[in-house]
BAZA-444966 format. One record per residue (C-alpha): x, y, z; residue in one letter; residue number from 1. Coordinates in Angstrom, 1 decimal. Each point is the difference from the previous one (the first is absolute). Last residue first. Layout:
N
(pt (X, Y, Z), 'A', NUM)
...
This chain:
253
(pt (54.9, 40.1, -7.5), 'X', 253)
(pt (0.7, -1.9, 2.6), 'X', 252)
(pt (-1.9, 2.0, 2.7), 'X', 251)
(pt (-3.4, 1.2, -2.2), 'X', 250)
(pt (-1.8, 2.1, 1.5), 'X', 249)
(pt (-3.7, -0.6, -0.2), 'X', 248)
(pt (-1.1, 1.5, 3.4), 'X', 247)
(pt (2.7, 1.9, 1.2), 'X', 246)
(pt (-1.3, 3.5, -0.5), 'X', 245)
(pt (-3.2, -0.9, 1.6), 'X', 244)
(pt (1.2, -0.6, 3.4), 'X', 243)
(pt (-3.0, -0.8, 2.1), 'X', 242)
(pt (0.3, 1.4, 3.7), 'X', 241)
(pt (-0.9, -1.6, 3.4), 'X', 240)
(pt (3.9, 0.2, 1.2), 'X', 239)
(pt (1.2, -1.0, -3.8), 'X', 238)
(pt (-1.9, -2.1, -2.6), 'X', 237)
(pt (1.7, -1.2, -3.6), 'X', 236)
(pt (-2.0, -2.2, -2.4), 'X', 235)
(pt (0.4, -2.1, -3.4), 'X', 234)
(pt (4.0, 1.2, 0.2), 'X', 233)
(pt (1.5, -2.1, -3.1), 'X', 232)
(pt (2.5, -2.4, -0.9), 'X', 231)
(pt (1.9, -1.8, 3.0), 'X', 230)
(pt (1.7, -3.1, -1.5), 'X', 229)
(pt (-1.2, -3.2, 1.8), 'X', 228)
(pt (1.2, -2.7, 2.2), 'X', 227)
(pt (3.7, -0.1, -0.4), 'X', 226)
(pt (1.1, -2.8, 2.1), 'X', 225)
(pt (0.7, -2.1, -2.8), 'X', 224)
(pt (2.7, 3.0, -0.8), 'X', 223)
(pt (1.8, -1.4, 2.7), 'X', 222)
(pt (0.9, 3.2, 2.1), 'X', 221)
(pt (4.3, 0.6, 0.5), 'X', 220)
(pt (1.0, 1.0, 3.0), 'X', 219)
(pt (-1.7, 0.3, 3.3), 'X', 218)
(pt (0.9, 3.7, 1.5), 'X', 217)
(pt (1.7, 1.4, -3.1), 'X', 216)
(pt (-2.9, -1.7, -1.4), 'X', 215)
(pt (-2.5, 2.5, 1.2), 'X', 214)
(pt (-1.6, 0.8, 3.6), 'X', 213)
(pt (-1.0, 3.6, -0.3), 'X', 212)
(pt (1.3, 2.5, 2.6), 'X', 211)
(pt (1.8, 1.9, -2.5), 'X', 210)
(pt (-2.9, 0.7, -2.2), 'X', 209)
(pt (-0.2, -0.5, -3.8), 'X', 208)
(pt (0.0, -3.8, 0.4), 'X', 207)
(pt (2.3, -2.7, -1.9), 'X', 206)
(pt (-0.6, -3.2, -1.7), 'X', 205)
(pt (3.0, -2.2, -1.5), 'X', 204)
(pt (-0.9, -2.5, -2.4), 'X', 203)
(pt (0.2, -4.1, 0.1), 'X', 202)
(pt (-0.5, -2.7, -2.4), 'X', 201)
(pt (3.9, 0.5, -0.8), 'X', 200)
(pt (2.3, 1.4, 2.5), 'X', 199)
(pt (0.6, 3.7, 0.2), 'X', 198)
(pt (3.7, 0.4, -0.2), 'X', 197)
(pt (2.0, 0.8, 2.6), 'X', 196)
(pt (2.2, 2.9, 1.5), 'X', 195)
(pt (1.4, 1.0, 2.9), 'X', 194)
(pt (-0.2, 3.6, 1.9), 'X', 193)
(pt (-1.4, -1.1, 3.1), 'X', 192)
(pt (-3.5, 0.6, -0.6), 'X', 191)
(pt (0.3, -1.7, -3.3), 'X', 190)
(pt (0.5, 1.1, -3.6), 'X', 189)
(pt (-1.7, -1.8, -2.4), 'X', 188)
(pt (0.9, -1.6, -3.7), 'X', 187)
(pt (-2.8, -1.0, -1.9), 'X', 186)
(pt (-0.2, -3.3, -1.3), 'X', 185)
(pt (-4.2, -0.3, 1.3), 'X', 184)
(pt (-1.8, 3.5, -0.1), 'X', 183)
(pt (1.0, 3.0, 2.7), 'X', 182)
(pt (-2.3, 2.4, 1.6), 'X', 181)
(pt (-3.3, -1.5, -0.5), 'X', 180)
(pt (-2.4, 2.1, 2.6), 'X', 179)
(pt (-1.8, -0.8, 2.9), 'X', 178)
(pt (-3.3, -0.7, 1.5), 'X', 177)
(pt (0.3, -2.8, 2.8), 'X', 176)
(pt (-2.7, -3.2, 0.7), 'X', 175)
(pt (-0.2, -1.6, 3.2), 'X', 174)
(pt (-0.6, -3.6, 0.7), 'X', 173)
(pt (3.5, -0.7, -1.1), 'X', 172)
(pt (1.4, 1.0, 2.8), 'X', 171)
(pt (4.1, 0.6, -0.5), 'X', 170)
(pt (-0.5, 0.1, -3.6), 'X', 169)
(pt (-3.0, 2.5, -0.2), 'X', 168)
(pt (-1.9, -1.3, -3.1), 'X', 167)
(pt (0.1, 2.8, -2.6), 'X', 166)
(pt (-2.1, 2.6, -2.1), 'X', 165)
(pt (1.8, 2.0, -2.4), 'X', 164)
(pt (1.0, 3.2, -1.4), 'X', 163)
(pt (2.0, -0.3, -3.0), 'X', 162)
(pt (3.3, 2.2, 0.1), 'X', 161)
(pt (2.0, -2.6, -1.7), 'X', 160)
(pt (-2.2, -1.9, -2.6), 'X', 159)
(pt (-0.9, -3.8, 0.1), 'X', 158)
(pt (-1.2, -0.9, -3.5), 'X', 157)
(pt (-3.4, -0.6, -0.8), 'X', 156)
(pt (-2.5, -2.8, -0.9), 'X', 155)
(pt (-0.1, -1.6, 3.3), 'X', 154)
(pt (1.8, 2.6, 1.7), 'X', 153)
(pt (-2.2, 0.7, 3.1), 'X', 152)
(pt (-2.4, -3.1, 0.7), 'X', 151)
(pt (-2.0, 2.5, 0.4), 'X', 150)
(pt (-0.6, 3.6, -0.8), 'X', 149)
(pt (-0.6, 1.9, 3.3), 'X', 148)
(pt (-2.3, 2.7, 0.2), 'X', 147)
(pt (0.1, 2.6, 2.8), 'X', 146)
(pt (-1.1, 1.7, 2.9), 'X', 145)
(pt (1.7, 2.8, 1.5), 'X', 144)
(pt (-0.4, 0.8, 4.1), 'X', 143)
(pt (3.5, -0.2, 0.4), 'X', 142)
(pt (1.6, 1.9, -3.0), 'X', 141)
(pt (1.4, -1.5, -3.0), 'X', 140)
(pt (2.4, 1.7, -2.7), 'X', 139)
(pt (0.8, 2.5, 2.8), 'X', 138)
(pt (1.0, -2.0, 2.0), 'X', 137)
(pt (0.3, -3.6, -0.2), 'X', 136)
(pt (1.2, -1.2, 3.5), 'X', 135)
(pt (-3.0, 2.1, 1.4), 'X', 134)
(pt (-1.8, -3.1, 1.4), 'X', 133)
(pt (-3.7, -0.7, -0.3), 'X', 132)
(pt (-0.7, -0.6, -3.3), 'X', 131)
(pt (-3.2, -1.6, -1.1), 'X', 130)
(pt (-0.1, -3.2, -2.4), 'X', 129)
(pt (-2.3, -1.0, -2.9), 'X', 128)
(pt (0.7, -2.9, -1.9), 'X', 127)
(pt (0.0, -1.1, -3.8), 'X', 126)
(pt (0.2, -2.2, -2.4), 'X', 125)
(pt (1.7, -3.9, 1.2), 'X', 124)
(pt (-0.4, -0.2, 3.7), 'X', 123)
(pt (-2.6, 2.4, 0.6), 'X', 122)
(pt (-2.3, -0.7, -3.0), 'X', 121)
(pt (0.4, -3.8, 0.9), 'X', 120)
(pt (-0.8, 0.4, 3.2), 'X', 119)
(pt (-3.1, 1.8, -0.3), 'X', 118)
(pt (-1.4, -2.5, -2.8), 'X', 117)
(pt (0.5, -2.8, 2.7), 'X', 116)
(pt (-2.0, 2.2, 2.5), 'X', 115)
(pt (-2.9, 0.5, -2.8), 'X', 114)
(pt (0.4, -3.7, -1.0), 'X', 113)
(pt (-0.3, -1.6, 3.6), 'X', 112)
(pt (-2.9, 2.8, 0.8), 'X', 111)
(pt (-1.9, -0.9, -3.2), 'X', 110)
(pt (0.4, -3.8, 1.1), 'X', 109)
(pt (-1.3, 1.0, 3.8), 'X', 108)
(pt (-2.9, 1.6, -1.2), 'X', 107)
(pt (-1.0, -2.1, -3.0), 'X', 106)
(pt (-0.2, -2.7, 3.3), 'X', 105)
(pt (-1.8, 2.2, 2.0), 'X', 104)
(pt (-2.1, 0.4, -2.6), 'X', 103)
(pt (-0.9, -3.4, -0.3), 'X', 102)
(pt (-0.6, -1.1, 3.2), 'X', 101)
(pt (-2.2, 3.1, 0.6), 'X', 100)
(pt (-2.6, -1.3, -2.3), 'X', 99)
(pt (-0.8, 1.0, -3.9), 'X', 98)
(pt (2.4, -2.9, -1.8), 'X', 97)
(pt (-2.6, -2.1, -0.8), 'X', 96)
(pt (-2.3, 2.4, -1.5), 'X', 95)
(pt (-2.8, 1.8, 1.3), 'X', 94)
(pt (-2.9, 0.5, -2.4), 'X', 93)
(pt (-0.8, 3.8, 0.2), 'X', 92)
(pt (-3.9, 0.5, 0.2), 'X', 91)
(pt (0.1, 3.6, 1.3), 'X', 90)
(pt (1.6, 1.6, -2.5), 'X', 89)
(pt (3.6, -0.4, -1.2), 'X', 88)
(pt (0.2, 3.7, -1.2), 'X', 87)
(pt (0.8, 2.0, 3.6), 'X', 86)
(pt (2.6, -3.0, 0.6), 'X', 85)
(pt (1.8, 0.5, -3.6), 'X', 84)
(pt (-0.1, 3.5, 0.5), 'X', 83)
(pt (1.9, -0.1, 3.7), 'X', 82)
(pt (2.4, -2.5, -1.3), 'X', 81)
(pt (0.6, 2.3, -2.8), 'X', 80)
(pt (0.4, 2.9, 1.9), 'X', 79)
(pt (2.3, -1.6, 2.4), 'X', 78)
(pt (2.4, -1.5, -2.6), 'X', 77)
(pt (0.5, 3.2, -1.7), 'X', 76)
(pt (1.0, 1.4, 3.3), 'X', 75)
(pt (2.7, -2.7, 0.5), 'X', 74)
(pt (0.7, 0.6, -3.5), 'X', 73)
(pt (0.4, 3.9, 0.1), 'X', 72)
(pt (2.0, -0.7, 2.7), 'X', 71)
(pt (2.5, -2.6, -2.0), 'X', 70)
(pt (0.2, 2.1, -2.9), 'X', 69)
(pt (1.0, 3.5, 2.4), 'X', 68)
(pt (2.9, -2.3, 1.9), 'X', 67)
(pt (1.1, -1.2, -3.4), 'X', 66)
(pt (-0.1, 3.9, -1.8), 'X', 65)
(pt (1.9, 1.5, 3.4), 'X', 64)
(pt (2.6, -2.8, -0.6), 'X', 63)
(pt (0.7, 1.0, -3.3), 'X', 62)
(pt (0.1, 3.5, 0.9), 'X', 61)
(pt (1.9, 0.1, 2.4), 'X', 60)
(pt (2.4, -2.8, -1.8), 'X', 59)
(pt (0.0, 2.0, -3.4), 'X', 58)
(pt (3.2, 2.5, 0.8), 'X', 57)
(pt (1.8, -3.2, 0.6), 'X', 56)
(pt (0.0, -1.2, -3.7), 'X', 55)
(pt (-2.0, -2.9, -1.1), 'X', 54)
(pt (0.5, -3.6, 1.1), 'X', 53)
(pt (-1.4, 0.6, 4.1), 'X', 52)
(pt (-3.4, 1.2, -1.6), 'X', 51)
(pt (-0.4, -3.2, -2.0), 'X', 50)
(pt (-0.4, -1.8, 3.4), 'X', 49)
(pt (-2.0, 2.3, 1.8), 'X', 48)
(pt (-2.5, -0.3, -3.0), 'X', 47)
(pt (0.1, -4.0, 0.2), 'X', 46)
(pt (-0.4, 0.4, 3.5), 'X', 45)
(pt (-3.1, 2.8, -0.3), 'X', 44)
(pt (-1.4, -2.3, -2.0), 'X', 43)
(pt (0.5, -3.3, 1.4), 'X', 42)
(pt (-1.8, 0.6, 3.5), 'X', 41)
(pt (-3.4, 1.8, -0.8), 'X', 40)
(pt (-0.3, -1.7, -3.6), 'X', 39)
(pt (0.3, -3.2, 1.9), 'X', 38)
(pt (-2.5, 0.3, 2.3), 'X', 37)
(pt (-2.6, 1.9, -2.6), 'X', 36)
(pt (0.4, -3.2, -2.0), 'X', 35)
(pt (-0.4, -2.0, 2.5), 'X', 34)
(pt (-3.1, 1.6, 0.9), 'X', 33)
(pt (-1.5, -0.2, -3.6), 'X', 32)
(pt (0.6, -3.7, -0.1), 'X', 31)
(pt (-2.0, -0.7, 3.3), 'X', 30)
(pt (-2.7, 2.2, -1.1), 'X', 29)
(pt (-2.6, -1.4, 2.3), 'X', 28)
(pt (-0.8, 3.4, 1.9), 'X', 27)
(pt (2.1, -1.1, 2.6), 'X', 26)
(pt (2.9, -1.0, -2.1), 'X', 25)
(pt (-0.8, 4.0, -1.6), 'X', 24)
(pt (0.9, 1.4, 3.6), 'X', 23)
(pt (2.3, -2.3, 0.7), 'X', 22)
(pt (2.2, 1.7, -3.2), 'X', 21)
(pt (2.2, 2.3, 2.3), 'X', 20)
(pt (0.3, -0.9, 3.3), 'X', 19)
(pt (-1.7, 1.0, 3.8), 'X', 18)
(pt (-0.7, 3.2, -1.9), 'X', 17)
(pt (-2.0, -2.1, -3.0), 'X', 16)
(pt (-1.5, -2.7, 2.8), 'X', 15)
(pt (-1.5, 3.8, 1.6), 'X', 14)
(pt (-1.1, 1.0, -2.8), 'X', 13)
(pt (-2.0, -3.2, -1.1), 'X', 12)
(pt (-1.5, 0.4, 3.5), 'X', 11)
(pt (-1.1, 3.4, 0.0), 'X', 10)
(pt (-1.7, -1.1, -3.4), 'X', 9)
(pt (-2.0, -3.1, 1.2), 'X', 8)
(pt (-0.2, -2.9, -2.4), 'X', 7)
(pt (-3.6, -1.3, -0.1), 'X', 6)
(pt (-0.3, -3.9, 1.1), 'X', 5)
(pt (-1.1, -3.0, -2.1), 'X', 4)
(pt (0.7, -3.4, 1.0), 'X', 3)
(pt (-0.2, -2.8, -2.7), 'X', 2)
(pt (-1.4, -3.5, 1.0), 'X', 1)
């Protein structure tokens, strides 16, 4: 015996708020709901991956477009779910998947997909960092929020002068921002006046302040510990004031 039950607008919207596509599933559109979820997750990811292959000045507009695309698809899913519930009528025939257990399962699958996508983005495309120290002033100031391309040098040679984010050698749970001072094979002079060649696979890094801990303290930095190359400031904040002039400033131009 088939069971009929009218779809509730508010419930369709609530399910869409919880996970894009769930509102469509609630209204009997399983494939449609899946398409909304896939588009919400993967279209911004694809746009972000394309952006990191472009010149640095595309980073801010490209990532802004990716965020806007995600928000647009999210709102679109809400509106579409509401419209489907409104037009389903009083005699909607329940599907096998119209139940809390199925909704929970779909939510879990969607959550795993979103978390995996987010981790992939941060590992292989771009990650945002807040600058808290003064080690790279005036190029980067405390309160700057920067975009970092990752991995740093897949399609670009390491260059002297690049400002990078790297793993702090003495505490690998921390990150530091420094400038590449010397490349592999170059001859450098130590604090004691002795000279040596920078080992292959490593670089020397420096800070712009005398207090900065850099290669003069911990020696050559393994290039595998370079997290990413700083590209652009996307926001800047200082003592409750937005520093508008710093937004969109290129760092490694």
